[in-house]
N, C-alpha and C positions, 0 to 999 in steps of 0.2 A: 319554507319547504312544505309541499302538500302533505296531508296526513297519510295518504296512501304510500308516499315515498318514505317518510320517516318510520312508518310502522307497517311494513308489508305483511300480508296475511294470505295464507294458503286456503283456497276454496275448492269448490267442486267443478269449476269451469277451467278445464285444463288449458284451453286456448288462451284464456285471460292470464292464467298463471305463467305460461311460457312467454307470453308477450311482455308481461311485467318483468320477468327474469331477464330478458334480453333487451330491455329498454335502455339500460345504462352501459356506457362503454367499458367500465371496469369489469362488469360481469361478462360482457362479450369476450374481453381479453382473457378472462379467467377460464371461460369455457373452451376457447380456442387453444390456449396454452395447456390446459389440462388434457384436452383431447390429443394434442401432439405428444405430450409426455406419456399418456396412456398407451398409445400405439408403439412408441419407441421402447419404453420401459417393458411393455408387455412382450414384444418380440424378443428383445435381448434377455429379459428375465426368464422367458420360456426355455431358452438354451441353458441359462444359469441353473435353473431348477433341475433340468435334465441331467446336467453335469454335476449336480450336487455341490455347487459352489456358492451356496447362500451365505456361508460364513465369509467368504471373500467379498461378496457384495456388501455385507454389513460392515466389514472393515473399510472398504472403499467409501462407504457413506460416512464413516467417521472422519475421513480425510477433510471434510468440510471445515472442521474446527481448526486444524493447522493451516488450511488453505485460506480461510477468512482472516485469521489472526496474522498470518504471514503477509497477506495482501494489505492489511491495515498498517503493518510495520513498514512495508515497502512503499506505501502510498499509491497503490494501484487498485483498480476495481476488484471487488471481491470475487467476481466471476472468474477472473484470470487465476486467482489463487485456487479456486475450486478445481478448475480443469488441470492446472499444473500439478497439484498435490494428488488428485485422483489418478492421473496418468503416471506419475512417479510411483505411487503406491501399487498400481497394477503391474508395472515392470518389476518392482521389488518382489511382489508375490510370485510372479512368474519365475524370477531368478532363483528365489529361495526354494521353490518347489521343483527346480530343475526343468521347468516347462513341461512336466509330465504329470499325469494323474497317478501319483504313487500312493503309498499307504496313507490312510486318513490321519494317523498320528503325526506323520511327517509333515503333511500339508497343514494341518491345524496349528502345529507348533510354529511353522514358518509365518502363517497368516497372523497368528497372535503376536508374534515378534514385530511384525510390521505395524500392527494396530497400536501396540504399546509405544513403539518409537514415535509414531505420528502424534499420539496424544501428548507425549513428553515434549515433542517439538512445538505443539500448540501452546502448552503452558509456557515454554520458554519465549515464544514470540510475544505472548501477552505480557510477560514480565519485562521484556526489552522495550515493548511499546510504551510502558509506563502509564497506561490508562486502562479504562474499562472497555472491553470490546463491545461496540454498539450493536443494537439489534440482535441481542442474544436470543430472544424469543423467536425472532424470524428465522435465525440460524437453525434452532432446534426443531421448530414446528412449521416453518415455511410461512409464506404470505401470498397465497395463490390469488387473493382478491386485490393484490396490489401490483400485479404484473404490468409492466409498461409495454408499449408497442415495440420498443427495441428488444426487450427480452423475449417477446413472442417471435420476432424475426430470427433471433439467435437460436431459439429453440427449434424453429423450423429447419434452419440450416443444419444444425447438429443432428436432428432426427433424420433428415434425408441422407446425410453422410453415413450415419450408423446403420440405417436400414439397407442402404446400398452395399456397404461392406458385408453386412450379414447375409444378404442375398448372394453376393459373390462367393462367400465362403460356406454357404449354407449346407450343401450336400457333403462336402469334405469334412466340415466341422461336426455334422451330425454323425457321420461314420466314425470319426475319431472319438466322439463322445460316447457312442454306444459300445464300440469294441476297439479301443486304442491299439491293442496288440495286432489285430487283423489289419487295421489301418496302416500301422507302421510296416507290416509285412508287404502290403500293397505299394509301398514307396511314399506314403504321405508323411509329411514332416509334422508329426504330432505335436512336438514341443513348440514349433513355430506357430501352429494353429492355436495352441493353448494360450501362448503369449499374446497373439493378436486378438483373441477373444477377450482376454482379461483387460487388454487396453481399451477395447471397444465397450466393455462393461464399465470401466472406469469413467469413460466419457459420458455414457448414459447415466451413470449414478450422479456425476457432477451436474449434469443438466437437470435431472429429476430432483435432487436434493435442494436446488434453488427454489423449487416450487413447493414440494411437500415438506421440506426440512429434513434434518438428519434422522430424527426419530420416526418419521412417517414415510421414508423412502420406500420401505418394503410394502406399503399399502398398494403401490402399483407395480413394484418390481417383482414381488413374490406372489401376492394374493391371486390375481387373475390367472397367471400361468399355472400355479399349483392347482387351482380349481379346475382349469381346462384339462390338465393331465390326469386328474382324478376321474373326470367324466369320460374321457376317451384316450386311447393310446395311439390313434392314428395321427401322425405328425401334422398333416395339412389341415385336417379338421380341428385338431387341438390348437394350432396356431390361429386359425380363424376365430375360434371360440375365445381364445385369449384376448384378441383385440376387441371383440364384442363385449366381453365382461369388463375389460379395462375402461371402455367408453361408458358403459352403464354405471360403473362405480364412480367415475368422475362426475357424470351428469347428475346422478341421484344425490351424491354427496354435496355437490355444489347447490343443487335445487333445495335441499333441506336446509342447508346452511343459510341461504338467502332469506328464508322465511323464519329464521330463528336467531337467537342472540349468541349462539355458540360457534366456535371456530370451524371452518370448512375442513381442516385437516382431520379433526376428530370424526366427522361424519364419513369422510372418504375412507379412513382406516377402518371404521366400524362397519360400513357397508361391505367392504372387501372381506373382512373377517367373517361377517354373517353369511355371505354368499359361499365362502369356502366351507364353513361348518355345515351349511345346508346341503352342499354337494356331497361332502363326506357321509353325512347321515343318510342321504338318499341312496348313495351307492351301497352303503352298509345294509340298508333295509332290503334293497333289491337283491343283494347277494345272499342274504338269509332266506329270501323267498325261493331262490333258485337252487338252494342246496339240494343235492339229489337224495331221495329217500332210499331205503333199503332195496326197494323193488326197482330203482332206476340207476343204481350204481353200475359203473362200467364192468365190474367183475361179477355182477349178478347174472345168473343163468337166464338166457332168453327163452321165452316159451317156443315150443316147437312150431315151425311154420312161419315164424316172424323173422324178418331180416333185420339185423341190428343197424 
């Protein structure tokens, strides 16, 4: 193996670095799969953050454990277990919450019950399996550098379906998320919309967790959407910014990982967290600079002859 292949190094020639990064098929697959996941997880995660259902998303990501162990016990591909358990968990959460965005204490209790039951089922499946669950590190942290062509195709299909469903439900779901009471008064079936979104979230989490792993799923599902919503409250601009940030997180994280000896998931999660922290800091600094002084407060008397 040539020295430059076994020991890649980052230089000042960006064109050469990009060419080296895309020279190998496994890196091309990683970039394509990561980009697909970034778009899908970003759009679905944007609505999840808006609806304040991050705990539900976290619980659905934990479904990967019983999903993978159940699939191993049944002798079927792990991906089937991921999707089956995430879909079942989404329906259970929707059922326990009554399909409505009720009090946070009621919602969190129902979601926690689903999470505890799922983890218990995972341990049961491992015990019945009678062996050690293989690829535990991949299950927890993902293996984005080992994505196959078939996995890329599956991700593309799932992403197209999820984005199409989100586009079809977008306006109604946004209305029901911002003001569920008014939406119900207008005749929208808020409970059904909530259940449909949770099911779509479960599918997105199942697809994302196979790439980023259980513990890193929020790097793409929460980070870019939360950052975009910190920067702007305009839905269309915020959604576009979410996609851009998600792609940047994936590309930068994978690029750094390729030229280092550390896992890609670490860099993806770190870049996502750093961008979010920078956005919050910048917004906080701009807010302090724009605080009205005593002479500019709304209740301050205006000088004569000056129109407010």
